[in-house]
DRENLUMRO-294398 format. One record per atom (N, C-alpha, C): x, y, z; residue in three letters. Coordinates in steps of 0.05 Angstrom, whole numbers, plus 32768, in hexadecimal, padded with zeros to 4 digits. Each point is the difference from the previous one (the first is absolute). Layout:
N
XYZALA;...
***
This chain:
228
82047D0C7F19UNK;7FF0801D7FFDUNK;7FEB7FFC8000UNK;7FF07FF58007UNK;7FE880037FFEUNK;7FF58001801BUNK;80097FF28007UNK;800E80008025UNK;80008014800EUNK;801880107FF6UNK;80088012800EUNK;7FEE802B7FF4UNK;7FEC7FEA7FE8UNK;7FEE80238005UNK;7FEB7FFD800CUNK;7FF07FED8001UNK;7FF47FF7800DUNK;800A7FFF8023UNK;800C8002800CUNK;80088007801CUNK;8008801C7FF3UNK;800D800F7FF3UNK;800280148009UNK;7FDE801F7FF9UNK;7FE87FEB7FF8UNK;7FF180037FF5UNK;7FE680038024UNK;80097FE58007UNK;7FF67FFA8016UNK;8009800F8018UNK;801280028000UNK;8017800E8020UNK;8010801F7FF5UNK;7FEB800D7FF2UNK;800B80117FFAUNK;800080168015UNK;7FEA8003800EUNK;8001800D801DUNK;801680038014UNK;80017FE58005UNK;801E7FEA800BUNK;801480197FF6UNK;800480037FECUNK;801780127FECUNK;7FFC80218010UNK;7FF080017FF6UNK;7FFC801D800DUNK;7FFC8003801FUNK;7FF77FE98011UNK;800A8011801DUNK;80187FF28005UNK;80117FEF7FF2UNK;80208006800DUNK;8012800F7FF0UNK;7FFB800C7FEAUNK;8004800F7FF9UNK;7FFC80298013UNK;7FEF7FFD8001UNK;7FF88012800AUNK;800E80028023UNK;7FFD7FEC800BUNK;80127FF7801AUNK;801B800C7FFBUNK;800E7FEF7FEDUNK;801A80087FFDUNK;800E801F7FF8UNK;7FDF80087FECUNK;801280207FFEUNK;7FF980118022UNK;7FED7FF8800FUNK;7FFD800C8012UNK;801F7FFE8015UNK;800A7FE47FFEUNK;80167FF58017UNK;8019800A7FF5UNK;80037FF97FEEUNK;801780017FE4UNK;800280107FF4UNK;7FF5800D7FF5UNK;800080177FF4UNK;7FFD7FF67FD8UNK;800C801A7FFEUNK;7FF87FEB7FDDUNK;80257FFC7FF6UNK;80057FEE7FF6UNK;7FEE7FF17FE2UNK;7FEE7FF38012UNK;7FE87FF27FF8UNK;7FF77FE48007UNK;80067FE87FFCUNK;800D7FFE7FEAUNK;800E7FE07FF5UNK;801E80048001UNK;80087FF78009UNK;80217FF67FF0UNK;80037FEF7FF0UNK;801080087FF6UNK;800C7FF47FE7UNK;80117FF77FFBUNK;800D7FDF7FFEUNK;80257FF58002UNK;7FF87FF07FE0UNK;801880017FF8UNK;80067FFC7FE7UNK;80077FD98011UNK;7FF27FE87FF1UNK;800C7FE98001UNK;7FFC7FF07FECUNK;80107FED7FFDUNK;80057FE87FF3UNK;7FE07FE87FF8UNK;80077FFC7FEEUNK;7FDF7FF87FF0UNK;80107FE77FF0UNK;7FE17FF37FEEUNK;80087FEA7FF9UNK;801780127FE0UNK;800E7FDE8002UNK;80197FFE7FE8UNK;7FF580037FE5UNK;800C801E7FF0UNK;7FED80077FE7UNK;80147FE47FEFUNK;7FF97FF77FEEUNK;7FFA7FEE7FEFUNK;80167FF57FEFUNK;800280297FFEUNK;801380077FD7UNK;801680028016UNK;7FFB8013800EUNK;801E800F800FUNK;800B7FE78011UNK;7FF97FF18014UNK;80077FF1800FUNK;800480058025UNK;7FFF802C7FF9UNK;80007FFC801EUNK;7FDE8008800AUNK;80037FFF801EUNK;7FEA8009800BUNK;7FF8801C8001UNK;7FE280017FF4UNK;7FEF80188001UNK;7FFD800A800BUNK;800E801A7FF9UNK;7FFB80178024UNK;7FE480108003UNK;7FFE7FFD8011UNK;7FDE80157FFCUNK;8002800D8021UNK;7FEA80177FFBUNK;7FF6800F8019UNK;7FE57FF38015UNK;800D7FF68015UNK;7FEC7FFA8019UNK;7FF1800D800BUNK;7FED7FFD8007UNK;7FF180138010UNK;7FF67FF8801CUNK;800680108015UNK;7FFA80028015UNK;7FF2801A8010UNK;7FE97FF98018UNK;800380198011UNK;800F800B8013UNK;800280197FFFUNK;80207FFB8010UNK;80007FFA801CUNK;80127FF7800FUNK;80027FF88018UNK;80108010801CUNK;801180187FEFUNK;801B8000800FUNK;8000801D7FF5UNK;800D8013800DUNK;80008024800AUNK;801A80077FE1UNK;7FFD80187FFAUNK;80197FFE7FFBUNK;801880188007UNK;800B7FF5801BUNK;800680108012UNK;801E7FF97FFAUNK;800E800F8001UNK;80217FFF8000UNK;800780158010UNK;80207FFD7FFFUNK;801280078011UNK;800980327FF9UNK;801180068009UNK;8010800B7FFAUNK;800980077FE9UNK;80117FE37FF8UNK;800180087FE0UNK;7FFB7FF07FE5UNK;7FE27FF38007UNK;7FE580037FF9UNK;80047FE57FF6UNK;80097FE9800DUNK;80007FE57FFEUNK;7FEA7FF4800DUNK;7FEF7FF47FFCUNK;7FED7FF47FFEUNK;80027FF0801BUNK;7FF780038018UNK;7FF67FF18019UNK;800C7FEA7FFEUNK;80047FEF8011UNK;7FFB7FDF8007UNK;7FE17FF87FFFUNK;7FFB7FEC7FEBUNK;7FE97FEB8008UNK;7FEB80108013UNK;80107FE8801FUNK;7FEF80008018UNK;7FFB80217FFEUNK;800F80147FFDUNK;7FF880208003UNK;7FEC80047FF7UNK;7FF57FFC7FE3UNK;7FF380067FFEUNK;7FE27FEF7FECUNK;7FFF7FF08011UNK;7FEB7FE98002UNK;7FF28008801AUNK;7FED80137FFFUNK;7FEB80028012UNK;7FEE7FE68007UNK;7FF580058016UNK;7FF57FEC7FFFUNK;7FDC80077FFCUNK;7FFF80087FEBUNK;7FE17FFB7FE3UNK;800F7FF57FF1UNK;801780067FF7UNK;80197FF87FEEUNK;7FF57FDE8006UNK;800580008018UNK;80097FD78010UNK;7FE67FED7FF3UNK;7FE3801C800CUNK;7FE47FF07FF7UNK;7FF67FFC7FEBUNK;8016800D7FE0UNK;7FFC7FFD7FE4UNK;80077FF07FFFUNK;801F7FF4800DUNK;80157FEA7FF8UNK;7FEE7FDE8006UNK;7FFE800C801EUNK;7FEE7FDA800BUNK;7FED80067FFAUNK;7FFA80097FF8UNK;7FDC80037FECUNK;7FFB7FF37FE1UNK;8024800C7FF9UNK;800B7FF87FE8UNK;7FE780167FF2UNK;7FF080158002UNK;7FFC800D7FF4UNK;8004801B7FEFUNK;80207FF88009UNK;800B80147FE6UNK;80087FF47FF6UNK;80047FED7FF6UNK;7FFE7FE77FE8UNK;7FE680057FEBUNK;7FE88008800BUNK;7FE180057FEDUNK;801080167FE5UNK;800880087FF8UNK;800E80187FE2UNK;80097FE87FEAUNK;800E7FE88016UNK;80077FEB7FE4UNK;7FE57FF37FF6UNK;7FF480068007UNK;7FE37FF07FEFUNK;8009800D7FE4UNK;7FFC801C7FFFUNK;7FFD800F7FE2UNK;80267FEE7FF0UNK;80108006800DUNK;801D7FEE7FF5UNK;7FF97FE37FECUNK;7FE17FED8012UNK;80077FEB7FF8UNK;7FE180047FE0UNK;7FFA80198006UNK;7FE5800F7FE8UNK;800880007FEEUNK;8027800E7FFEUNK;8006800C7FE8UNK;80187FE47FF1UNK;7FFF7FE48015UNK;800A7FED7FFFUNK;80257FFF8005UNK;8007800E8017UNK;801A7FFE8005UNK;7FFC7FE6800BUNK;7FF07FFF800EUNK;7FFC7FF2801EUNK;7FEC7FE77FFFUNK;80057FF38009UNK;7FE37FDF800BUNK;7FFE80088016UNK;7FE37FF7800CUNK;7FF67FFD801FUNK;80177FEE8007UNK;80017FE17FF9UNK;800E7FF08006UNK;80187FF57FEDUNK;801780088019UNK;80247FFF7FFCUNK;801280168009UNK;80227FFC7FF4UNK;80127FFB800FUNK;7FFB80238009UNK;7FFF80038013UNK;800080258005UNK;801C80137FFFUNK;7FF6800F7FE9UNK;800A800F7FF7UNK;801C80148012UNK;80147FED8000UNK;801E8018800EUNK;800680137FF9UNK;800B800C8005UNK;801A80178004UNK;80137FF57FE1UNK;800380157FF9UNK;80167FF07FDDUNK;802480058014UNK;7FF980098020UNK;801B7FF8800AUNK;7FF87FEC800DUNK;7FE87FFE8003UNK;800A7FD77FF8UNK;80087FF17FFAUNK;7FE980067FE0UNK;800A7FEC7FEAUNK;801E7FF57FF7UNK;800880208001UNK;80267FF27FF4UNK;80097FF6801CUNK;7FF97FFE800DUNK;80167FEA801CUNK;7FF67FE68004UNK;7FDF7FF77FEFUNK;7FFC7FED7FF8UNK;80187FEA7FECUNK;7FF87FE88009UNK;800F7FEF7FE5UNK;7FEA7FF57FEDUNK;800F7FFA7FE4UNK;7FED7FFC7FECUNK;7FE77FEA8010UNK;800B7FEB8002UNK;7FE57FF0800CUNK;7FF1800F8014UNK;800A80158015UNK;7FED800D8008UNK;7FEA800D7FECUNK;800C800F7FEBUNK;7FF780177FEEUNK;7FF07FE97FF0UNK;7FF77FEF8005UNK;7FDF7FF57FEDUNK;7FEE7FFB800FUNK;8005800A800BUNK;7FE1800F800BUNK;7FF480128002UNK;801680087FE3UNK;7FFC801A7FEEUNK;7FEB7FF27FE5UNK;7FFE7FF38003UNK;7FFA7FF37FE2UNK;7FDD80058003UNK;7FF27FF78019UNK;7FE2800C7FFBUNK;8004801D800CUNK;7FDD800E8004UNK;800B80168002UNK;7FED7FFD802AUNK;800D80208007UNK;800280038013UNK;7FEC80018017UNK;7FF27FF88018UNK;7FF37FFA8004UNK;7FEF80138016UNK;7FEA80028009UNK;7FF8801B8015UNK;80077FE48014UNK;80007FEB8002UNK;7FFB7FE98018UNK;801A7FEC7FF7UNK;80027FE78008UNK;800E7FF07FF8UNK;800C7FEE8015UNK;800E7FEB7FF1UNK;80037FE2801DUNK;800D800D800AUNK;801980138008UNK;8014800A8011UNK;7FE980058012UNK;7FE880117FFAUNK;7FF480118017UNK;7FEE7FED8012UNK;7FF87FEE7FF2UNK;7FEF7FF88010UNK;80187FEC8015UNK;800A7FFA7FFAUNK;80207FEA800FUNK;801680148018UNK;7FF1800A8001UNK;801D801E8012UNK;7FFC80277FF8UNK;7FFE7FF97FECUNK;7FFE80197FF6UNK;802380178002UNK;7FFA800C8002UNK;801F80148015UNK;800B7FEB8008UNK;7FF07FF58019UNK;80087FEC8018UNK;801C7FEB7FFFUNK;7FFC80037FE8UNK;80187FE57FF1UNK;801280017FF4UNK;80167FFD8001UNK;801A7FFD7FFAUNK;7FFC80067FDDUNK;801680107FEDUNK;7FF880057FE4UNK;800C7FE97FEDUNK;800C7FE5800CUNK;80037FEC7FF2UNK;7FE37FF58003UNK;7FF27FFF8016UNK;7FEF7FF58003UNK;7FE380077FEBUNK;800180218001UNK;7FED80107FF8UNK;80027FF37FDDUNK;802480087FF8UNK;7FF87FF07FE1UNK;80027FE77FF1UNK;7FFD7FE9801BUNK;7FF87FEE7FFDUNK;7FEE80037FF3UNK;7FED80038019UNK;7FE27FFC8002UNK;7FF980127FD7UNK;800C801B7FFBUNK;7FFB7FF97FEFUNK;7FFB7FF07FE1UNK;80187FF1800AUNK;80187FF37FE6UNK;7FDB7FEB8002UNK;80077FF58016UNK;7FE97FED8003UNK;7FE180087FF4UNK;7FF880158004UNK;7FE580007FF3UNK;7FF680017FE7UNK;801E800A7FF0UNK;800880087FDAUNK;7FFC7FDC7FF1UNK;800D7FF38022UNK;7FFB7FDF7FF5UNK;7FE77FF07FFBUNK;7FEE80138004UNK;7FE87FEB7FFFUNK;7FE580137FFFUNK;7FF080157FEEUNK;7FF380168004UNK;7FE37FF38003UNK;7FEF8003800AUNK;7FEC7FF77FFEUNK;7FE5800A800BUNK;7FE5800D7FF5UNK;7FEA80088004UNK;7FF580008020UNK;80117FE37FFEUNK;7FED7FFB8020UNK;8013800B801CUNK;80157FF47FF7UNK;80218009800AUNK;7FFE80218000UNK;7FF780147FF6UNK;7FFF80207FFCUNK;7FF180058015UNK;7FE27FEB7FFCUNK;7FEC800A8018UNK;7FFA7FFF8015UNK;801A7FEA8008UNK;80007FF28020UNK;8014801B8009UNK;800F80077FEEUNK;801E8013800CUNK;7FE9801A8006UNK;7FED80027FEAUNK;7FF2802B8007UNK;7FEE7FF28024UNK;7FF37FEF7FF6UNK;7FF67FF78020UNK;80147FFA801CUNK;801280017FFBUNK;80187FFE8014UNK;80118018800CUNK;7FFE80157FE4UNK;801380188006UNK;7FEC800B800FUNK;7FDD7FFA7FF7UNK;7FE780118010UNK;80007FFE8021UNK;80067FE18002UNK;80108001801DUNK;800F8002800DUNK;801B80037FF6UNK;80178012800BUNK;8004801A800BUNK;7FEB80077FE6UNK;800F80267FFCUNK;7FE480098009UNK;7FEF7FF78002UNK;7FE3800E800BUNK;7FFB7FFC8022UNK;7FFB7FEA8006UNK;7FFB7FE8801BUNK;80257FFD8011UNK;80077FEA7FF8UNK;801F8001800DUNK;800A80198004UNK;800880037FE4UNK;801280137FFEUNK;801A7FFD7FFFUNK;800D7FE87FF5UNK;80197FEC8002UNK;8012800A7FEEUNK;80218003800DUNK;800E80027FEBUNK;8004801E7FFAUNK;80018016800FUNK;7FFB801D7FF8UNK;801C800A7FFAUNK;800680088017UNK;802280027FF9UNK;80147FE88012UNK;80107FFA8000UNK;801A7FF98004UNK;801680068018UNK;7FF97FEF8021UNK;800F80088008UNK;7FFD801F8012UNK;7FEE800C7FFFUNK;7FF5801B8011UNK;800580187FE6UNK;80087FF57FDFUNK;801080117FF5UNK;7FE980127FF4UNK;800B801A7FF1UNK;7FD480107FFCUNK;7FFD7FF57FECUNK;801A7FFB7FEEUNK;7FFE7FF27FD9UNK;80117FE78006UNK;80047FF57FEBUNK;80077FEA7FF3UNK;801F80047FFBUNK;800A7FF18002UNK;802480098001UNK;800A7FFE7FD7UNK;8009800E7FFDUNK;80037FF67FE7UNK;801A7FE97FF6UNK;7FF27FF17FE8UNK;801E7FE57FF8UNK;8016800B8000UNK;800780147FF4UNK;801A80058008UNK;800580038019UNK;7FF980048012UNK;80028012801CUNK;80047FDE8010UNK;7FF37FF27FFBUNK;7FF37FF38009UNK;801D7FED7FFDUNK;80047FF47FEEUNK;80197FF37FEFUNK;802880078002UNK;7FF28023800BUNK;80198008800DUNK;80097FF1801BUNK;7FED800E8013UNK;7FFB7FFA8016UNK;7FFD7FE88018UNK;80037FE57FE3UNK;80067FE47FFCUNK;80187FFA7FFAUNK;8009800D7FFBUNK;80237FFE7FF2UNK;80007FEF7FEAUNK;7FE77FFF7FF0UNK;7FF87FF17FEFUNK;801280077FDCUNK;7FFF80198004UNK;801280207FEDUNK;800880098002UNK;801A80117FFFUNK;8017800E7FFAUNK;7FF4801C8009UNK;800D800F8013UNK;7FF580227FF4UNK;800780067FE1UNK;80157FF77FF6UNK;8001800F7FDDUNK;7FEF7FEC7FFBUNK;7FF37FE77FFBUNK;7FEE7FF57FF0UNK;7FEA800C8002UNK;7FF680088022UNK;7FEC80168002UNK;7FFA801C7FF1UNK;801380148004UNK;800D80187FF4UNK;7FFB80017FD5UNK;800B7FD87FFCUNK;7FFE80017FE5UNK;7FE27FFB7FF1UNK;7FF27FF58021UNK;7FE380007FF9UNK;7FE880167FFDUNK;800580068016UNK;7FF680178001UNK;8000801A7FE4UNK;801F7FF77FFDUNK;800680157FE5UNK;7FE77FFE7FEEUNK;80017FDC7FFBUNK;7FED7FF67FE5UNK;7FEB800A8003UNK;7FF580068017UNK;7FE480068005UNK;7FFB80187FF6UNK;800E80138014UNK;7FF8801D7FF5UNK;800C80097FE3UNK;80067FED7FEFUNK;8006800A7FE0UNK;7FF27FF07FF3UNK;7FF17FEB8007UNK;7FE47FF57FFCUNK;7FDD80148008UNK;80098009801BUNK;7FEA80127FF8UNK;800680247FF0UNK;801580008008UNK;8004801D7FE8UNK;80017FF97FE7UNK;7FF57FED7FECUNK;7FFD7FF77FEAUNK;7FE17FFF7FFBUNK;7FFF7FF58011UNK;7FD77FF98009UNK;800380278000UNK;800080098005UNK;7FF980238016UNK;800080127FDCUNK;80157FF17FF6UNK;801180127FDBUNK;7FF37FF67FF4UNK;7FF87FED7FFEUNK;7FED7FEC7FE6UNK;7FE480037FFFUNK;7FF57FEA8023UNK;7FE87FFD8005UNK;80007FDF7FF3UNK;80187FF17FF9UNK;80007FE08004UNK;801B7FFC8001UNK;800B7FE97FFDUNK;80157FF08009UNK;800E7FE87FE8UNK;
***
């Protein structure tokens, strides 16, 4: 929390510049918010769902029926620059300041990804999600879901201060210098876990629909009560 506060104070000028560019290039709102599962609540035994902040990287273009166009149609060249440089993730520092996230930890996935995880894979939520993590410096989005979740489980087995510092430096090199693992297979955005499992025929369409419905119910409860 101290580091995040210092980052906001030192790089406030960068936030303002990026926000102005987003406003001019993509319009309002400047911030994109999305509900993500966080650390498991010790009382309820369920993952805490929180609102994660990011800078917008897509337009709100819709078809004649009012449905959002595919991600690759809405992701502009400016949006790609934001994602490739990870500048779109700068507002997540405020999530760290609030205590929803940590600097290093398993990346917060979507709620509809969480419901498709096995009981073993959901152990990744025993710690706060991170701005970066072990999976991000070992392939990021350019590895399979199984590998990504295995890296998360490996991280929580042994968390050390030195290890976290190493991950931070590796993240800087990969995100800002090499820009590795931003996307997979030329896709504009990474594939959801449920879609991945369905396309790999690891689950049936019936199981897929059931889990998607479970995710919608969880989000509906959160929006109604503000907690799960």
